[in-house]
C-alpha positions in Angstrom: -1.4 1.5 8.5 -0.3 0.6 12.0 3.3 -0.5 12.9 2.0 -3.9 13.9 0.3 -4.2 10.5 3.5 -3.3 8.7 5.5 -5.8 10.7 2.9 -8.5 10.1 3.3 -7.9 6.3 7.0 -8.2 6.6 6.4 -11.4 8.5 5.4 -13.0 5.2 9.2 -13.2 4.4 9.6 -15.6 7.4 7.0 -18.1 6.2 8.6 -21.5 6.1 8.0 -22.9 2.7 8.0 -26.6 3.4 4.9 -27.2 1.3 5.6 -30.3 -0.7 3.7 -29.0 -3.7 5.7 -25.8 -4.0 8.5 -25.7 -6.5 12.1 -25.3 -5.1 14.2 -23.1 -7.3 17.2 -22.3 -5.0 19.0 -23.5 -1.9 18.7 -22.7 1.8 21.7 -20.3 1.8 20.2 -18.4 -1.1 16.9 -18.1 0.9 18.9 -16.7 3.9 19.5 -13.6 1.7 16.2 -12.7 0.1 13.9 -14.2 2.7 15.4 -13.8 6.2 18.0 -11.0 5.7 15.6 -8.8 3.6 12.9 -9.3 6.2 15.3 -8.3 9.0 16.3 -5.1 7.3 12.6 -4.2 6.4 11.6 -4.9 10.0 14.4 -2.7 11.4 13.4 0.0 8.9 9.8 0.0 10.2 11.0 0.0 13.8 13.3 3.0 13.4 10.7 4.9 11.3 8.0 4.3 13.9 10.4 5.4 16.7 11.2 8.6 14.8 7.6 9.5 13.9 5.7 8.2 17.0 8.3 8.8 19.6 10.6 11.7 20.3 13.8 11.1 18.4 15.6 14.1 19.9 15.1 16.2 23.0 17.3 19.2 23.7 18.1 21.1 27.0 18.1 24.7 25.9 18.9 28.0 27.7 15.7 29.2 29.3 16.3 32.6 27.7 15.9 31.3 24.2 12.4 32.2 23.0 11.8 29.3 20.6 13.1 26.1 22.2 10.9 24.0 19.8 12.6 25.7 16.8 16.0 25.0 18.3 15.2 21.3 18.8 14.0 21.0 15.2 17.1 22.8 13.9 19.4 20.3 15.8 17.5 17.4 14.4 17.7 18.7 10.8 21.2 20.1 10.8 23.2 17.7 13.0 24.6 17.4 16.5 28.2 16.8 17.5 30.4 15.3 20.1 34.1 15.9 20.8 36.9 13.6 19.8 40.0 13.3 22.0 38.3 12.9 25.4 39.7 9.5 26.2 41.7 10.6 29.3 38.9 12.8 30.7 36.6 11.7 33.4 32.8 12.0 33.1 31.3 14.1 35.9 34.6 15.8 36.5 36.0 17.1 33.2 33.0 16.4 30.9 29.3 16.2 31.6 28.9 13.1 29.3 31.2 11.1 27.0 32.2 13.5 24.2 30.1 16.4 25.7 32.0 19.2 27.3 33.8 22.5 26.8 35.6 22.6 23.4 39.3 23.4 23.2 42.0 23.3 20.5 42.8 19.7 21.3 39.3 18.5 20.6 37.9 17.7 17.1 34.2 17.7 16.5 32.4 14.6 15.2 29.1 15.6 13.7 26.2 13.1 13.9 23.5 13.4 11.2 23.3 9.8 10.2 20.2 9.2 12.4 18.0 10.9 9.8 19.1 8.4 7.1 19.1 5.1 9.1 15.6 4.0 8.0 16.3 4.8 4.4 19.6 2.9 4.6 17.9 -0.1 6.1 15.3 -0.2 3.4 17.8 0.2 0.7 19.9 -2.7 2.1 16.8 -4.9 2.3 16.1 -4.2 -1.3 19.8 -5.1 -2.3 19.5 -8.4 -0.5 16.3 -9.2 -2.4 17.7 -8.2 -5.8 19.6 -11.5 -6.6 16.4 -13.5 -6.0 14.4 -11.1 -8.2 17.0 -11.5 -11.0 17.0 -15.3 -10.7 13.3 -15.7 -10.4 12.7 -13.4 -13.4 15.1 -15.4 -15.5 13.9 -18.8 -14.3 10.3 -17.8 -15.1 8.6 -20.7 -13.4 10.5 -23.3 -15.4 10.9 -25.8 -12.6 7.3 -25.4 -11.5 6.1 -26.2 -15.0 8.5 -29.1 -15.5 7.5 -30.8 -12.3 3.7 -30.0 -12.4 1.8 -33.2 -11.7 4.8 -35.1 -10.3 5.6 -32.9 -7.3 4.6 -33.6 -3.7 0.8 -33.6 -3.1 0.2 -32.8 -6.8 1.2 -36.4 -7.8 -1.7 -37.9 -9.7 -2.5 -41.5 -10.6 0.1 -44.0 -11.9 -0.8 -43.4 -15.5 -0.7 -39.7 -15.1 2.7 -39.9 -13.4 4.1 -42.1 -16.2 2.7 -39.7 -18.9 4.3 -36.7 -17.3 7.6 -38.5 -16.8 7.7 -39.5 -20.4 7.0 -35.9 -21.5 9.8 -34.7 -19.1 12.2 -37.3 -20.5 11.5 -36.1 -24.0 12.1 -32.5 -23.0 15.5 -33.4 -21.4 16.6 -35.3 -24.5 15.5 -32.6 -26.9 17.1 -29.7 -24.9 20.4 -31.5 -23.8 23.4 -29.1 -23.6 21.0 -26.1 -23.9 20.8 -25.0 -20.3 24.1 -23.2 -19.9 22.5 -19.8 -19.5 20.3 -21.1 -16.7 23.1 -22.3 -14.6 25.3 -19.2 -15.4 22.6 -16.9 -14.2 22.1 -18.9 -11.0 25.8 -19.0 -10.3 26.0 -15.3 -11.0 23.2 -14.7 -8.5 25.1 -16.8 -5.9 28.2 -14.8 -6.4 26.1 -11.6 -6.3 24.8 -12.7 -2.8 28.4 -12.9 -1.5 29.4 -9.6 -3.1 26.3 -8.1 -1.7 27.2 -9.0 1.9 30.8 -7.7 1.5 29.6 -4.6 -0.2 27.1 -3.9 2.5 29.8 -4.2 5.2 31.9 -1.6 3.2 28.8 0.6 2.6 27.8 0.7 6.3 31.4 1.3 7.3 31.5 4.4 5.0 28.2 5.5 6.3 29.6 5.6 9.9 32.9 7.1 8.7 35.0 4.0 9.2 33.7 3.1 12.6 31.7 0.0 11.7 34.3 -2.4 10.5 35.7 -3.1 14.0 32.5 -2.2 15.9 31.6 -5.7 17.1 35.1 -6.6 18.1 35.4 -3.4 20.1 32.2 -4.2 21.9 33.4 -7.7 22.7 36.7 -6.3 24.0 34.9 -3.8 26.2 34.7 -6.3 29.1 38.5 -6.6 29.2 39.1 -2.9 29.7 39.2 -0.9 33.0 35.7 0.1 34.1 36.6 3.7 34.8 38.9 4.4 31.8 37.3 2.3 29.0 35.6 3.9 26.0 32.2 2.4 25.1 32.2 1.8 21.4 28.4 1.9 21.2 28.3 5.2 22.9 31.1 6.6 20.8 29.4 5.7 17.5 25.8 6.1 18.7 26.0 8.8 21.5 23.0 9.2 23.7 23.9 12.8 24.6 25.3 15.3 22.1 25.8 19.0 21.7 24.2 21.4 19.2 25.1 25.0 18.4 22.9 27.7 16.8 24.1 31.1 15.5 21.3 33.7 15.4 20.8 37.4 15.4 20.1 39.1 18.7 17.8 42.1 19.3 20.7 44.5 18.5 21.5 42.7 15.2 24.7 41.1 16.5 25.4 37.4 15.9 24.9 35.4 19.0 25.7 31.7 19.8 23.5 29.4 21.8 24.4 25.8 22.8 22.2 22.9 23.8 22.5 19.4 25.1 20.5 17.0 23.0 19.4 13.5 24.0 19.1 11.0 21.1 16.8 8.2 22.4 16.8 6.6 18.9 20.5 5.7 19.3 19.5 3.2 21.9 17.8 1.3 19.1 20.4 2.0 16.5 23.3 0.6 18.6 21.5 -2.7 19.1 20.5 -2.9 15.5 24.0 -2.5 14.2 25.7 -4.7 16.7 23.3 -7.5 15.5 24.0 -6.6 11.9 27.8 -6.7 12.4 27.6 -10.3 13.6 25.0 -11.3 11.0 27.1 -9.9 8.2 30.1 -12.0 9.3 28.0 -15.2 9.5 26.3 -14.5 6.2 29.6 -13.7 4.5 31.1 -17.0 5.6 28.2 -19.2 4.5 27.8 -17.3 1.2 31.5 -17.8 0.5 31.1 -21.5 1.2 28.1 -21.6 -1.2 30.2 -20.1 -4.0 33.1 -22.5 -3.2 30.6 -25.4 -3.3 29.2 -24.3 -6.6 32.7 -24.2 -8.1 33.5 -27.6 -6.7 30.4 -29.1 -8.2 31.2 -27.5 -11.5 34.7 -28.9 -11.6 34.0 -32.4 -10.2 31.9 -34.9 -12.1 32.2 -37.4 -9.2 30.7 -34.8 -6.8 27.8 -34.3 -9.2 27.3 -38.0 -9.3 27.4 -38.2 -5.5 24.8 -35.5 -5.2 22.4 -37.1 -7.7 22.7 -40.5 -5.9 21.8 -38.8 -2.6 18.4 -37.8 -4.1 17.3 -41.3 -5.2 18.4 -44.9 -5.7 17.9 -45.8 -9.4 18.2 -49.3 -10.7 20.7 -48.4 -13.4 24.3 -47.0 -12.9 24.4 -43.3 -12.9 28.1 -43.0 -13.8 27.2 -42.4 -17.4 25.2 -39.3 -16.5 28.3 -37.6 -14.9 30.5 -38.7 -17.9 28.1 -37.8 -20.7 26.2 -34.8 -19.4 27.6 -31.3 -19.0 27.3 -29.5 -15.7 24.3 -27.4 -16.9 22.3 -30.6 -17.5 23.4 -32.1 -14.2 22.4 -28.9 -12.4 18.9 -29.2 -14.0 18.7 -32.9 -12.8 19.7 -31.8 -9.3 17.0 -29.2 -9.2 14.4 -31.6 -10.6 15.4 -34.1 -7.9 14.5 -31.5 -5.3 11.0 -31.1 -6.8 10.0 -34.5 -8.2 8.4 -37.4 -6.4 11.1 -39.9 -5.5 9.7 -42.6 -7.7 9.2 -40.3 -10.7 12.8 -39.0 -10.4 14.2 -42.5 -10.2 12.3 -43.6 -13.3 13.5 -40.4 -15.1 17.2 -41.1 -14.3 16.8 -44.7 -15.4 15.3 -43.7 -18.7 18.0 -41.0 -19.3 20.9 -43.3 -18.3 19.5 -46.0 -20.7 19.2 -43.4 -23.5 22.7 -42.0 -23.0 24.1 -45.6 -22.9 22.6 -46.4 -26.3 23.3 -43.1 -28.0 26.3 -41.4 -29.4 26.1 -38.1 -27.7 29.3 -36.4 -26.8 29.7 -33.6 -24.2 
């Protein structure tokens, strides 16, 4: 399968689901995780994999006397390359050939770079993690909202008699199952919290993957423009070096151990540095909106007046809805809010009127 074909398949995640006859089972922030963010990670995974397999991920400058330069290059790709730490006050072109690449001394510590082999796998795993909360929620929800609103949703709305028949059946279902939807809302709230934990956990995970260099990566790149042009240290080059060193010990013709060095170019890091600077900002945005989503869920859970306000935003029933917020627990109000996102406006208004009338003449206690 071609790279274009793979990216086209991933593009299915980006489809805007505004079809009126498709059931809505979550909110836009939830969809940012499993639809947009997962697709971004899978697309980056395909991009880096294609670059590694169809391009030249590493190219080493080796001593002409070495008989197997291809073997040396393969060794450097498999084993790892390195740069030197502690070269901040050195000048490129005078003391060092490239940033972090020069003669090693006792004051220099080696930083090995082997992460580039694992970047595609990491990106795929992260994409799967961002899809996991949706998979849990969808598996537990099991098409409930689709079945409940079938025949009264969008373009699927039938004749007036069919609509009234379906609304009557839906009303009976709500009355018979009142106060029995707690697990439904608990699982949904758990998945929303899991979305937030997922973002924070991924930031920590990537930071460990890059040995603590990711957490301030974006801020260091932003501050780069304020530093002196000649003395500044490029954070992108420091974490994703374009030029590195590689050393190979081998036996010479006399059986003695010999050491050969090589300079290795890593073109893949040009892609990696752009991917992770984007992910740094995206993680921050996603963490903020996901935290707000969790706070919003908590506020709706604690405030009956807020639940009443949200229900009123969806329709304008003829009866007062205050009794719904007083007599119904949050789990049933959550179900009503989700039904309001799926039902035809007239059908949802009639359903609320019937339910408010029923609660007003019953003796149900929350």
